[in-house]
C-alpha positions as CSV (number, residue, x, y, z in Angstrom):
1,M,-162.8,111.3,-3.0
2,S,-162.9,113.4,0.2
3,L,-160.3,112.6,2.8
4,D,-163.0,111.7,5.4
5,D,-164.7,109.3,2.9
6,A,-161.3,107.8,2.1
7,L,-160.5,107.2,5.8
8,T,-163.9,105.7,6.4
9,H,-163.3,103.3,3.5
10,L,-159.8,102.4,4.7
11,L,-160.9,101.7,8.2
12,Q,-164.0,99.7,7.2
13,S,-162.0,97.6,4.9
14,S,-159.4,96.6,7.6
15,V,-159.8,93.6,9.9
16,P,-157.2,93.3,12.7
17,V,-154.7,90.5,12.5
18,A,-156.2,87.4,14.2
19,E,-153.0,85.8,15.5
20,T,-151.9,86.5,19.1
21,E,-149.0,85.7,21.2
22,W,-148.0,85.9,24.9
23,I,-145.1,88.3,25.5
24,A,-143.2,89.3,28.6
25,T,-144.7,92.5,30.1
26,L,-141.2,94.0,30.2
27,D,-141.1,93.7,26.4
28,A,-144.7,94.7,25.7
29,A,-144.4,98.5,25.1
30,G,-145.8,99.3,21.7
31,R,-147.8,96.1,21.4
32,V,-151.6,95.9,21.2
33,L,-153.6,93.9,23.8
34,A,-155.7,91.1,22.4
35,E,-157.8,90.8,25.6
36,P,-158.6,93.1,28.5
37,L,-156.3,93.0,31.5
38,V,-158.4,92.4,34.7
39,S,-156.8,92.9,38.1
40,T,-156.9,90.0,40.5
41,I,-155.7,92.1,43.4
42,N,-156.3,95.4,45.1
43,V,-153.6,98.0,44.7
44,P,-152.5,98.7,47.3
45,A,-153.3,95.4,48.8
46,T,-153.7,96.9,52.3
47,D,-153.9,100.3,53.9
48,K,-150.5,101.9,53.6
49,S,-148.7,104.9,55.2
50,E,-148.0,107.8,52.6
51,R,-145.2,109.2,54.8
52,D,-142.4,108.5,57.2
53,G,-143.8,109.2,60.6
54,W,-146.0,107.8,63.4
55,A,-149.1,105.7,63.1
56,L,-151.6,106.2,65.9
57,R,-155.3,106.3,67.1
58,V,-156.6,109.8,66.9
59,R,-158.7,109.3,70.0
60,D,-155.6,108.3,72.0
61,L,-153.9,111.6,71.3
62,T,-157.1,113.6,71.8
63,E,-157.6,112.0,75.3
64,A,-154.0,112.7,76.1
65,H,-154.3,116.4,75.3
66,L,-157.6,116.7,77.2
67,A,-156.1,115.0,80.2
68,H,-152.9,117.1,80.4
69,S,-152.2,120.7,79.8
70,A,-148.6,119.8,79.0
71,P,-147.9,117.5,76.0
72,R,-148.2,113.9,76.8
73,F,-145.7,111.4,75.4
74,L,-147.1,108.2,73.8
75,P,-144.7,105.2,74.0
76,I,-143.4,103.5,70.8
77,S,-144.8,100.0,70.7
78,Q,-143.4,98.8,67.3
79,R,-141.4,99.8,64.2
80,I,-142.8,99.0,60.8
81,P,-140.5,99.3,57.7
82,A,-142.0,98.8,54.3
83,G,-142.3,95.2,53.3
84,Q,-142.6,93.9,56.9
85,P,-145.8,92.8,58.6
86,A,-147.4,95.0,61.1
87,Q,-148.8,94.0,64.5
88,P,-152.1,95.4,65.8
89,L,-151.5,98.8,67.5
90,E,-151.5,98.6,71.2
91,A,-153.8,101.1,72.9
92,S,-152.3,104.5,73.9
93,T,-149.1,103.8,71.8
94,V,-147.6,104.9,68.5
95,A,-145.9,102.9,65.9
96,R,-142.8,104.2,64.0
97,I,-143.8,103.7,60.3
98,F,-142.2,104.3,56.9
99,T,-143.6,105.3,53.5
100,G,-145.3,102.3,51.9
101,A,-145.4,100.2,55.1
102,D,-148.7,98.5,56.1
103,L,-150.8,100.4,58.5
104,P,-151.3,98.5,61.8
105,D,-154.8,97.4,62.7
106,G,-156.3,100.0,65.1
107,A,-154.4,103.0,63.6
108,D,-156.5,105.6,61.9
109,A,-154.0,108.3,61.1
110,V,-150.3,109.0,60.3
111,V,-148.4,112.0,61.5
112,M,-145.3,113.1,59.6
113,Q,-142.1,112.7,61.6
114,E,-141.4,116.5,61.3
115,D,-144.7,117.2,63.1
116,A,-143.7,115.2,66.2
117,A,-141.0,115.2,68.8
118,E,-139.3,112.0,69.9
119,S,-137.5,111.6,73.3
120,D,-136.7,108.8,75.7
121,A,-140.1,109.2,77.2
122,G,-141.9,108.5,73.8
123,V,-143.4,110.8,71.1
124,S,-145.3,114.0,71.6
125,F,-147.4,115.9,69.1
126,S,-148.1,119.6,68.6
127,D,-151.5,119.1,66.8
128,I,-154.2,116.5,66.7
129,P,-154.4,114.9,63.3
130,T,-157.6,114.2,61.4
131,G,-158.8,110.7,60.8
132,G,-157.4,109.1,57.6
133,Q,-154.5,111.6,57.4
134,W,-151.6,110.4,55.3
135,I,-153.2,107.0,54.7
136,R,-153.3,105.3,51.3
137,R,-156.4,103.0,51.4
138,A,-156.5,99.4,50.0
139,G,-157.8,99.3,46.5
140,E,-157.4,103.2,46.2
141,D,-155.6,102.8,42.9
142,I,-156.9,99.6,41.5
143,G,-159.8,97.4,42.7
144,V,-159.8,93.7,42.4
145,G,-161.9,92.7,39.3
146,S,-161.5,96.0,37.5
147,V,-160.5,96.3,33.9
148,I,-157.3,98.3,33.9
149,L,-156.3,98.0,30.3
150,P,-159.0,97.2,27.5
151,T,-158.8,95.2,24.5
152,G,-157.2,97.2,21.7
153,A,-155.0,99.3,24.0
154,R,-151.6,100.2,22.6
155,L,-149.3,99.6,25.4
156,T,-147.3,102.6,26.6
157,P,-144.3,102.3,29.0
158,Q,-146.6,103.4,31.8
159,A,-149.2,100.9,30.8
160,T,-146.7,98.1,31.2
161,G,-145.9,99.4,34.6
162,L,-149.7,99.3,35.5
163,A,-149.8,95.7,34.3
164,A,-146.7,94.8,36.4
165,A,-148.4,96.5,39.4
166,V,-151.2,93.8,39.4
167,G,-148.7,91.0,38.9
168,A,-149.0,90.4,35.2
169,A,-145.7,88.9,34.1
170,A,-146.9,88.3,30.5
171,L,-149.6,89.8,28.3
172,L,-151.7,88.4,25.3
173,V,-151.1,90.7,22.4
174,R,-151.7,90.7,18.7
175,R,-148.8,89.6,16.5
176,R,-146.8,92.3,14.8
177,L,-148.2,93.6,11.5
178,R,-146.1,92.5,8.6
179,V,-145.5,95.4,6.1
180,A,-143.5,95.1,2.9
181,C,-142.4,98.3,1.2
182,F,-140.7,99.3,-2.0
183,F,-139.8,102.5,-3.8
184,T,-139.8,103.5,-7.5
185,G,-138.0,106.1,-9.5
186,D,-135.1,105.6,-11.9
187,E,-133.8,109.0,-10.8
188,L,-133.3,107.7,-7.2
189,V,-129.8,106.9,-5.9
190,A,-128.9,105.4,-2.5
191,P,-127.0,107.7,-0.1
192,G,-123.3,107.0,-0.3
193,Q,-123.3,106.5,-4.0
194,P,-122.0,109.0,-6.7
195,L,-124.9,111.2,-7.8
196,P,-125.2,111.2,-11.7
197,P,-126.6,114.3,-13.6
198,G,-130.4,114.4,-13.1
199,A,-130.4,112.0,-10.1
200,I,-131.5,112.7,-6.5
201,Y,-130.7,110.8,-3.3
202,E,-133.6,108.7,-2.0
203,S,-135.2,109.9,1.2
204,N,-138.7,108.4,1.3
205,R,-137.3,105.0,2.1
206,F,-135.6,106.3,5.3
207,V,-138.7,108.2,6.4
208,L,-141.2,105.5,5.7
209,I,-139.3,102.5,7.0
210,N,-138.6,104.3,10.2
211,L,-142.2,105.4,10.6
212,L,-143.3,101.7,10.2
213,R,-140.8,100.7,12.9
214,N,-142.1,103.4,15.1
215,L,-145.6,101.9,14.8
216,G,-144.3,98.5,15.8
217,C,-144.4,96.9,12.4
218,E,-142.3,94.0,11.2
219,V,-140.8,95.5,8.0
220,Q,-139.7,93.9,4.8
221,D,-137.6,96.4,2.9
222,L,-137.8,95.5,-0.9
223,G,-135.7,98.6,-1.7
224,L,-135.6,100.5,-5.0
225,I,-137.2,98.9,-8.1
226,P,-136.9,99.9,-11.7
227,D,-139.6,102.0,-13.4
228,A,-140.9,99.1,-15.4
229,L,-144.3,97.3,-15.3
230,D,-142.9,93.8,-15.2
231,A,-140.5,94.6,-12.4
232,T,-143.3,96.3,-10.5
233,R,-145.7,93.3,-10.9
234,A,-142.9,90.9,-9.8
235,T,-142.3,93.0,-6.7
236,L,-145.9,93.1,-5.8
237,R,-146.1,89.3,-6.0
238,E,-143.1,88.8,-3.8
239,A,-144.5,91.3,-1.3
240,A,-147.9,89.6,-1.2
241,R,-146.4,86.2,-0.1
242,H,-146.0,87.1,3.6
243,A,-147.1,90.7,4.1
244,D,-150.4,91.9,5.6
245,L,-149.9,95.3,4.0
246,I,-147.8,96.5,1.0
247,V,-146.7,100.1,1.0
248,S,-145.1,101.8,-2.1
249,S,-143.8,105.2,-2.7
250,G,-143.7,106.9,-6.2
251,G,-145.2,105.9,-9.6
252,M,-148.7,106.6,-8.6
253,S,-149.5,109.4,-11.1
254,V,-150.5,108.9,-14.8
255,G,-147.2,109.5,-16.7
256,E,-145.7,107.0,-19.0
257,E,-143.1,106.0,-16.4
258,D,-145.7,105.5,-13.6
259,H,-146.3,101.8,-13.4
260,V,-147.6,101.1,-9.8
261,K,-151.3,101.7,-10.6
262,P,-151.5,99.3,-13.7
263,A,-149.3,96.8,-11.8
264,V,-151.7,96.7,-8.9
265,Q,-154.7,96.4,-11.2
266,A,-153.1,93.5,-12.9
267,E,-152.1,91.7,-9.6
268,G,-155.2,92.6,-7.6
269,K,-157.5,95.6,-7.5
270,L,-157.6,99.3,-6.6
271,A,-160.5,100.4,-4.4
272,L,-159.6,104.1,-4.5
273,W,-157.2,106.4,-6.2
274,Q,-156.7,110.1,-5.7
275,V,-157.9,111.8,-2.6
276,A,-158.8,115.5,-2.2
277,M,-156.0,116.4,0.1
278,K,-152.9,118.6,-0.2
279,P,-150.2,117.5,-0.2
280,G,-150.8,114.0,-1.3
281,K,-153.5,113.7,-4.0
282,P,-152.3,110.5,-5.6
283,L,-153.0,108.1,-2.7
284,A,-154.1,104.6,-3.6
285,F,-155.7,101.8,-1.7
286,G,-156.4,98.3,-2.9
287,A,-155.3,94.7,-2.6
288,V,-152.8,92.4,-4.1
289,R,-153.6,88.6,-4.6
290,R,-151.3,86.2,-2.7
291,P,-149.7,83.4,-4.8
292,D,-152.3,80.8,-3.5
293,G,-155.1,83.0,-4.8
294,L,-157.1,82.5,-1.6
295,D,-156.4,85.7,0.1
296,S,-154.9,89.2,-0.5
297,A,-152.6,91.6,1.1
298,H,-153.7,95.3,1.6
299,F,-152.0,97.8,-0.6
300,I,-151.3,101.5,-0.1
301,G,-149.6,103.5,-2.8
302,L,-148.0,106.9,-1.7
303,P,-146.9,109.8,-3.9
304,G,-143.2,110.2,-4.5
305,N,-142.8,113.8,-3.3
306,P,-141.2,113.5,0.1
307,V,-143.6,115.8,2.0
308,S,-146.6,114.4,0.2
309,S,-145.4,110.9,1.0
310,L,-144.9,111.7,4.7
311,V,-148.3,113.6,5.1
312,T,-150.4,110.9,3.4
313,F,-148.7,108.3,5.6
314,L,-149.4,110.2,8.8
315,I,-153.0,111.1,8.0
316,A,-154.2,108.0,6.1
317,V,-151.8,105.1,6.5
318,R,-151.1,105.4,10.2
319,P,-154.8,105.0,11.2
320,L,-155.0,101.9,8.8
321,I,-151.9,100.3,10.4
322,L,-153.2,100.9,13.9
323,R,-156.6,99.4,13.1
324,L,-154.9,96.4,11.4
325,Q,-153.0,96.0,14.7
326,G,-156.2,95.9,16.6
327,V,-156.0,99.4,18.1
328,A,-159.5,100.6,19.1
329,D,-158.9,104.4,18.9
330,V,-156.9,105.5,15.9
331,T,-157.7,109.2,16.1
332,P,-154.6,111.4,16.5
333,R,-154.5,113.9,19.3
334,S,-155.2,117.4,18.1
335,L,-155.2,120.9,19.6
336,V,-157.1,124.0,18.9
337,M,-154.6,126.9,18.6
338,E,-154.3,130.5,17.4
339,A,-153.0,131.2,13.9
340,H,-150.3,133.9,14.0
341,F,-150.3,134.2,10.2
342,D,-152.6,134.8,7.2
343,W,-153.6,132.3,4.6
344,P,-155.8,134.1,2.2
345,R,-155.8,131.8,-0.7
346,P,-157.0,128.4,0.3
347,D,-157.0,125.4,-2.0
348,R,-160.1,123.5,-3.1
349,R,-158.6,120.5,-1.4
350,R,-158.2,119.9,2.4
351,E,-154.7,121.2,3.2
352,F,-152.2,120.1,5.8
353,L,-149.9,123.1,6.4
354,R,-146.5,122.6,8.2
355,A,-146.4,124.9,11.2
356,S,-144.4,125.7,14.4
357,I,-145.4,127.0,17.8
358,D,-144.0,130.5,18.4
359,A,-142.9,132.1,21.7
360,E,-146.5,133.5,22.2
361,G,-148.0,130.0,22.0
362,G,-149.5,130.5,18.6
363,L,-148.8,128.9,15.2
364,V,-146.6,130.2,12.4
365,L,-146.2,128.6,9.0
366,F,-143.0,127.3,7.4
367,A,-142.2,129.8,4.6
368,N,-142.2,127.2,1.8
369,Q,-145.1,124.8,1.7
370,G,-144.0,123.0,-1.4
371,P,-144.6,119.2,-1.5
372,A,-140.8,118.4,-1.9
373,V,-139.5,120.6,0.8
374,L,-138.5,118.0,3.4
375,T,-136.8,120.6,5.6
376,S,-140.3,121.9,6.5
377,T,-141.1,118.6,8.2
378,V,-138.0,118.9,10.4
379,A,-138.3,122.6,11.2
380,S,-142.0,122.4,12.0
381,D,-143.9,121.1,15.1
382,G,-146.8,119.6,13.3
383,L,-149.6,120.1,10.8
384,I,-152.5,122.5,10.5
385,D,-155.6,120.8,9.3
386,C,-157.2,123.4,7.0
387,P,-160.6,122.5,5.5
388,A,-161.0,122.8,1.7
389,G,-161.7,126.4,0.6
390,Q,-161.2,127.9,4.0
391,A,-159.0,131.0,4.4
392,I,-157.2,131.6,7.6
393,A,-156.7,135.1,9.2
394,H,-154.3,136.0,12.0
395,G,-156.1,135.3,15.2
396,D,-158.3,132.5,14.0
397,R,-158.5,129.3,15.9
398,V,-157.2,126.3,13.9
399,R,-156.9,122.5,14.4
400,F,-153.3,121.5,14.9
401,L,-151.9,118.0,14.8
402,P,-148.5,117.8,16.6
403,F,-146.0,115.5,15.1
404,D,-145.4,113.8,18.4
405,S,-149.0,112.5,18.2
406,L,-148.5,111.3,14.6
407,L,-145.1,109.6,14.5
408,H,-145.8,106.8,16.9
């Protein structure tokens, strides 16, 4: 199946979790809004000064300059710090005002303090200001009744600040997605243990669990399981008890020791298996029945090679997880950049090439594009999305997916 068709199938098969909860705005970063946030106030609530200086009526200063060849001093009638109420401005006077303070009624401009001279006689000005100068108008940032954050928005730190700016102490969000994960391969050994002949240290567990945490999931780590059909089926049944999504790594090929595919078919169903992408062909999607038989948990099976596992997660699983969380826009940010390399022998599958940004602002490939070369994912800045069968020549424009748009 093509990657685009697979992604369409994944997203059409995913319904966001229905349960919601109220959470303190201070703790809401990374969560997904379950309802739109509508402002009940204007921000700012009143006209405010944008500078430390002097609030005045422009016509008072104009009349003063017209009437006298020498600068005329306007007396100071009040002092307005931020957070304190302002009194209406008396005619032919100025108010000492500070950044963020309410503009007094009657004032129509603010002059910065460095553009005026203060003495015992009052304040004189070298130039006549324009109306509205250095004033931040009421509702300029946010108007009462406006939707400032839509349903399905994934809350960034700055979005929580925006919510706080309209007085929202708590937000209604969807509950965290529950994801159970397990890893297969009798050759795998946990770091810190002796490494027997023929064995390798497991790494996918560390990558995938931390990716899931970055995406705000509630993770159940079922660890390493033996390469055996019965053990795999038992693990799937355990995972399906409480998880919304089950993610496995390894055991998805067709060898005698690859048991995940038949285990899923026995405990549920597979909707797709094998996708035309490189790295990452053995990507599976399906469902595992819950013990009560009334519902199912989604299932994603990733390949065992470290790079294949990472790339398929970033390209296919991340959008699924975001959609299950209720995120409206799951498309990662991409850039069109210049290739500073040649790729003359394209694959018949859609490829995701690990690349870095060079000093000239172009892209260069990591030397070894093998599916098990995990160093390439650390040394690179992101992935080049290369269409199936398309060669790349130095100077071509290519689509680049920065890692910082894929890892969260």
